[in-house]
C-alpha positions as CSV (number, residue, x, y, z in Angstrom):
1,X,-38.6,13.3,40.5
2,X,-35.0,14.2,41.0
3,X,-32.9,13.0,37.9
4,X,-29.2,12.3,38.2
5,X,-27.0,14.0,35.7
6,X,-23.7,13.1,34.0
7,X,-21.0,15.2,32.5
8,X,-19.5,14.2,29.1
9,X,-16.4,15.5,27.3
10,X,-16.9,15.5,23.6
11,X,-15.3,17.3,20.7
12,X,-17.2,19.9,18.8
13,X,-17.4,17.5,15.8
14,X,-18.9,14.8,18.1
15,X,-21.5,17.2,19.4
16,X,-22.4,18.2,15.9
17,X,-22.7,14.6,14.9
18,X,-25.1,14.0,17.8
19,X,-27.1,17.1,16.9
20,X,-27.3,15.9,13.2
21,X,-28.6,12.5,14.4
22,X,-31.1,14.1,16.6
23,X,-32.2,16.2,13.7
24,X,-33.4,13.0,12.0
25,X,-35.8,12.3,14.9
26,X,-39.3,13.8,15.3
27,X,-39.0,17.3,16.5
28,X,-41.5,16.9,19.3
29,X,-39.4,14.1,20.8
30,X,-36.0,15.8,20.8
31,X,-36.4,19.6,20.8
32,X,-35.8,19.9,24.5
33,X,-32.7,17.8,24.4
34,X,-31.4,19.7,21.3
35,X,-32.0,23.0,23.1
36,X,-30.2,21.9,26.2
37,X,-27.2,20.6,24.2
38,X,-27.0,23.9,22.3
39,X,-27.3,26.0,25.4
40,X,-24.6,24.1,27.2
41,X,-22.2,24.2,24.2
42,X,-22.8,27.9,23.7
43,X,-22.0,28.6,27.4
44,X,-18.9,26.5,27.4
45,X,-17.6,28.0,24.1
46,X,-18.2,31.5,25.5
47,X,-16.3,30.7,28.7
48,X,-13.5,29.2,26.6
49,X,-13.4,32.3,24.4
50,X,-13.4,34.6,27.4
51,X,-10.5,32.7,29.0
52,X,-8.4,32.9,25.9
53,X,-9.0,36.5,25.1
54,X,-6.0,38.8,25.9
55,X,-6.5,41.1,28.8
56,X,-6.6,44.8,27.9
57,X,-4.0,46.9,29.6
58,X,-4.9,50.5,30.5
59,X,-2.7,53.1,28.9
60,X,-0.6,55.2,31.4
């Protein structure tokens, strides 16, 4: 089955709130979703950190 996907824009606080709410649910029901949310957030935060890091200039 081919599932459709959606893209959401949420603040870090909103994502943390969702993760807290999921943490109240039975682990076996939500662990896959929690894992995907964490992985996507980690990837996006890493890209954001990489983009804002100053470039190193080589010394002459």
